[in-house]
N, C-alpha and C positions, 0 to 999 in steps of 0.2 A: 428471420425465415425458419422457422422448425423442419424437422426432420418432413421431410416428405411433400412438402409444401413445392408449387412453383408457378410459376408468373402464365396465367391464362394464355395469353397474345404469344410468350414464345412458344406454347407447343400448339397452338395453333396454325402458326406457322411451318415449326417443325413436320407439321401430319401434312399441309399444303405441299411443302416439296420433297415427300417420300411417293406421295401419288403420283410425279410425271415420271418414276424410275421404275415401275410397276408394269411386266407385263402378263398378259394376259394368260393363265393357263387354258387348256385345253384337254379336259377331261376323259374326250372319247379317243384320242389321238391314238393307242394302244388297245383298245375294244376289238374283239376277235368271236368270231360267228362258228360256230363247229360242238363236236359233242366229248362226251370225256364215258367211256366206257370202260369197263374191267371185269376180267371173270374170279371167281374163288373159289374153293375147295369147300370153304368154312360153311357150315351154316348160322345164320342170323342168330342161334341160338351161345356156339359157340361165339360170333363179334359181341355182341350185345357183355356174354360173359368177361369176354377179353378188356372192352371199355370199361367193367365193373373193376377189373383188376388195376388200370389205369387209372383210371378218379382216384383209387384210395393210396394207389403210393404215393399221386401229386398228396394228398389232405396228409400221408404221412411225412415228409420232404416239409411241409408247413409248420 
């Protein structure tokens, strides 16, 4: 057998065995309902300028 080749029957058996041990995952287990709010003294223009500076810094680091 060459590199990367496999016995298909062995692969199917392994997959069937793996299915027995799988537990379901509840993706809604930690859902939260609520609100988030914050106050800032900075204007929208100042915040956009800050964001632009942060993006420029990230591009310089790359």
